[in-house]
N, C-alpha and C positions, 0 to 999 in steps of 0.2 A: 699584587701584579693583577692585570686585566685577566678575566676569564678567557677573553679571546687570545691571550697570549700565554695562557697557562701552559700550553703544550710544551713550548720553550724550555720552560724550567723543568718540565718532567721527562724530558728527553724525546720529543716527539714533534713533528712538524704539524701545522694545523692549515686545513683547508678552509678559507675563509667562506668560500662560495656555501659550505654547509650549514653556516648561520641561518640563510635565509630560509631554510627548510626546517627550523626548529619547530617541535611539536609541544603545544601545551594542552593537556587533556585533562577534563573536568566535568564532574556531573554536574548538570544544570537543568533548572525546570524554566523554560521559555514561557513569557506571560503575554507578550504582545509583539505586534510588529508596525512599524511606523505606516502611516497611511500613504506616504509618499516615498519613492526612491530618494536616496541621498544624491549630492551633486555629481556623484560618478556612476549613477544608475544602479547602486547596490540597495539591498534590502538592509533595514536596520531593525534589529530584534531587542526588546527588553527581557532581562532575567530576574528571577524573583531574587537570587543572591548577588554575590559580587564576584567578577572574574579574578582570575590569577593577576590581571592586569591592574585590577584596583577600581574599575567601573561597573556599570550595570547594563552595557550595551555591547553587542556583537554586531558585525556586519558580514554579509554574505551575498554572492551573487553566484551566476552559473560558472563563471571562470574560476571563481576562488575554490569552488568544490569539484572543478574538473568535469562539468556535465554540459551536455547541449541544453538548449532552450528547453525542449519539450521535457525531458526528464527533470529538469531544474523546476520547471512549473508543478510537476507531479509530486515531487519532493515537498514544495511549499504546501501544498494540498494536505500531505499526510502530516506535515508538521503543524498546521492549524488544527488537526484533529487531536493531535497530542497536547497542544498548548490549552485546547478547551477542556481537557481532561487533566492538566496541570501533571502530565506524565514526564518524570524525569528522563532528560536525553544526556548522551555523552559527547560533549563538544570538544573538537580540536581546534586551537587556534594555531595559526602559523607561527607567531612570535608576538611580544609585546611590543607596540609602537614605540618608536624612540621619542615622537611627540605626544600630543594629547589626543590624538585621533582615536577612532573606535577600532578595537583589533578585529581582524579577518579571520571568519572560520575557513578552516580547509575541510571540515567534515562535521556532520551532525548523524548520529547513530542511534538506535535504539539501545538502551542500557541491558547489559547481563550482570548477573549478581557478582561475577569477580569483578567486571572493570567499574561497575558502581558501587563497590563495598561503602565508600563514604564520599563525601562532598569536597575532598582535597584536592586541588589542582596538582597536575603531575608534569613537570618539564624533563623531558628525556634527553639523554647525555651519551655522548660518544665514550669510548674506552678512555679518551684523554680528558673527559669531562667538558666538552663545548657542546651545546645543544645540536640536535638532530632530529630527524624523523624517527617517529615511535618504532617503526619495523627495524630500523637500522641500530637501535640504541640498546647497549647492555647495561646501561645505568639510568637510574631515575632520581629526580630530587622534588620532595613535595613542596608545594607552594600554597599560601604564601610563607616567607621565611619567618621564624620567629626573631625576635630581638636578640642580639648578642650579648655578651658581657662587657664588651667594651662599649662605650657610648659611642653612637653613630654606626654601629655595626649590626650585621644580621647574621645568625647562625645558620651554617651550611653543613648538612649530613647528607652526602650521595650514597645511595645502595644500588647494589646490583639487583636488575630485574628479576633474574631467575632465582639466585640464592638469597636473596635479601640480604647479604653480607655488606657491611661498611667500607665504602670505597674511598671516599674522600671526606674528612672533617676539618672545617675551619670557620671563617667568617668575613663576610664582605662588606664593603662600605656603602653599598646601595641595596635598596630592597629588591631592585631587578638584578638578580643573580648574573645574567648574560653582559650586562653593561658594568658590573661592578668589578672591583678589585679585591683579591684576596689579601687580608692585611693582619697582622698580629700572629702569623704563623699558621701552618697547616699540617695535616697528616694524610699520606694516601697509603691505602692498603691493597694488598694482593688479593685476587678472588678467594683464596684460601683462608682469608681473614688475617694474616700476618703484616705487620707493617712494611711498607715498601720505602716509603721516605718521610723523614720529619724535618720540616723546614721552620727556622725562626725567623720573623720578619719584624719590621718596625711599622708604624701606624701609616707609612705610606706605600706599604707593600714591598719594600726592597727586602732582600735576605739581609738579615741582622742577628748575628748570633750563630750557634751551632747547628749545621746541616747534618744528617745522617742519612745514609742509603744503605737499604738491607736486601739481601737476596730473598729469593721465596721460600727457602729452609729457614729463614730467620737468622742466618749469619750476617754479620756486619761487612759491608763492602767498601764503605768509604765514610770519613767523617771529617769535618772541617769547620773553622770559624770564618764567618763572613762580617763585614761592618759597612753599613749604608749601600749594599748591593754588590761589594767588591770582596774578593777572598782575601783575608787577612789572617796572618799566623799560621800555624800548622796545619796541613791538610794529610790524611793519612789514607791510603789504600790498603785493604786486607784480603788474603786469600780465605777460601771458604774453610780451611783448616783454623783459621783465627790468627795465623801468622801474619806479621807486617810484611806487605808487598812494596810499598815506598811511603816515603814522607817527604813532604814538600813544604818549604817555607814562603809566605807571600807577603809583601808590604805593599800597600795601597794598590792592589789588584794585580800588582806584578810578582812573577816568581824571583825569589831572590837567588843571585848567582853564587855559585861555589859547588863543592862536591856534592855529588848524587849517588845513593847507593839504592838498589833492589835486592830484594830477597825472594827466595823459592817458597814453596808451600810447607817446608819444613825448617824455615828460618835461616836457612844458609844463604851467604852473600850470592847473588845472582849477576849483577851487572855493576860497574862503577864508571862514572863519567864527571865531566865538569860542565857547568853552566856559564856561558858568558853571553852577556846582553839576553838572556833568556834563551840561548841555544847552545846544543852540545858541542864541546870544542876541546883540542887536544886529543889524548888517547883514551878510547873505550874499551874497557875490559868485561869479558864474561868468564863466568867461573863453572867448572864442575862442582858437584856436590861435596868433593872432599877439598875444595877451596884451590885446587890447582886452576891455572889459566886455560879457559877454552878456545878464545879467541881475542885478539887485539885489532884495533881499528883506528886509523888516523881520522879525526873529525875537524871540520871547518864550518862554522856558520850553520850547524845542524844537519850538515851533510857529509856523506863519506868522501873524503879527499886525501888521498894518498894510499899507503899500503895496508891491506886487509890480510891478516893471517889466522888460519884455523888450526887448532892441534889435536892430537889424539889424547887420551888420558894420561899416556906415559911421557908426554912432552914432545913426541915427533910432530913434525909439520904435516898437517894434513891436506890444507891448500892455502894458497898465496895468489892474492890478485891486486891491482892497482886500479883505483876510481877517482874520477874527477865528477865533483855534483852528483854523487850517487851512481854514475854510470860506469861500467868496467871500461877499459882501455888496455891495450898492449897485450901481453901474453899472460894468462891465467893457467895455473898449474894445479893439478890435484896429485896426490901422493898415496901409496899405499903404506900400511904401518912400517914396512922396512925401508921405506925410503925411496923405492922404485916409482918411475913416473906412472901414474893412472891415467891422466889425459893433460893435453895441452891444448889451450884454446887461445884463438888471437881475434882480438876485438879491434875496432876501428874507432875513429875519435868519437863518434857519438853513440857509443855502446853496441853497434851491431856486432853479430858475430860473422868472422871471415874465414874462420878455418878451426877444423877440429880433428885432433888425432887421439885415439884411445889405444891403451895397452892392456895386455894381459897381465895377471901377477908375475908370470915369468918374462916379462918385457918384450912380448911379442905385439907388433902393431896389429890391432884387430878392427879398427875404423879410420877413415879418412873421408872427410867432405870439406867442400870449400864454396864460400859465396861471395858475389861482389858487393859493392858498396850500397847497391840497392837492395841488398839481402835476396838476391836471387841467386840459387844453387847453380854453380858452373863448374864445367870440367868432369872428369871421372871420378864418382864416389865409389869408394872400395871398401869392403870388409873381409876380413880373414878369419878362419877358424883358428883357434888357440894353437893349433900344429903349425900353423905359418901358411897352410894352404890357402888359396883364395876361395871365398865364399860367394861375393857379389862383386859385380863392376857394373855400374850403370853411367852412361855418359848424359851429361845435362846442358843445356843451352838455356839462359834465361828462365830458369826454375822449371823447364819442361825436358822431359826424356827426348835426346836428339843423337842418333847413333844408336850403338849396339848396348843391349842389356843382356847381362849372362849372369848364370849362377852355376855353382859347381858342387857336388857332393863333397863330403869330408875325405873320401880317398882321392880326390883330385880329378874325377871324371866329370864330364861336363853334363850338367842336369838339364839345362835348357838355354835357349838364346833367342833374341829378338830383336830385330831393327826397328828404330822409330825415327820419323821426321816430324819435328814440331809437336810431338806428343802424342802422335797417332802409331799405332803397330802398322808395319808393311808386312804383307802377306798373310797367311794362316796363324802366324804365331800368336797374334793379338785376337783370335777368335775364342779359343778356350780358355777359361777362367784358369788362374795359377792354382796349384794345389794348396789347400789350407794351411799347411805347415809354412809353406813360401810366404803365403800373404801374410800371416802373423809374424814372421820375422821381418818382412818389409816393413809393416806397420810399425813395429816397435823400433825399427832403425829410423824411420823418418820422424819418429817423435823425439829423438834425443836432441 
């Protein structure tokens, strides 16, 4: 696969614009400057060694090093002094050109012992291994790349800048890493040195063979076989405990239809369903750890279509609702363990909640609210204490308070009241903020 698209295989998106800001940093001795600017007005310098791009020249102008003309001319004067003394400089190239043109210098700076420890060029890489500017790079690759074991390949070993830990090991089919493709398989590593991913590939860079993905603690997360870039055969996912989560079978890149089971981190059956044309169909079941059914739902074309029922561990119904294409419709019910109704919710055709009633364990209505088809609260929303006495009564029109808002103490005495018009309090009742305990109750109520 190309380095430009390696991120897709590693589970991350790629910002292609960052490729234009790649940095190749190398210690160089600049020996001469061309007598005349090139066709674009830039200065062409000759170096004693060879650049990471393979030639002996670099190009620079005021724009490339982000300077105005006067500071750039001063830089050239200082550089001429270093040239005469053959003083090594730290040269940063934007990238290697795609054609045979001279690479452009982004920066030329004095060497420091740390930065100029050797004459090897360094290409700085993003966390997902594409080239970026040095200051934004957690990883680095030494250039030029050594010849790989397979004919026509070059060895790639990417290390972290900070800890010098190996992050990517593989081979590419071109000496220029940025334009090459990973072929023959590669391994990526977490910053702690543990293997993150092992990918088997063929000579064209397609996944071919077993690919394994690991967690940062070293436990196996998934493993599956590939053929010519497509999943083939059994693919397994595992819990951190080592127990199998799910096993899938593929043929020619498509998941094979049939029964599917998933398991919890203790190896107990968690869910079961059937695939038809690659989508869930029929009845989907979930299970408690003891093997009893936790829920059942009717599926069609990979979506919830029909009745879904949840159960308590003893088998009593906990909730029941009907869905169409994953959206609730009609009346949905929740129940207490003894079978009494806990809530009744009415949904419209497009899944919008139209009304709700909640009940205490003793069967007392404690909340009632209503919405129109535009999901605006309408009418009087009420709540009651569990002894049946009123707690709040708030009149709404189009989702705003309009009319009387009243609250009562648990003994039945009126606590406060206020009249609203189009959401605005009338008179002095709206001036003083409500008591903190009232505000908390109202916020909790509105969040239901």
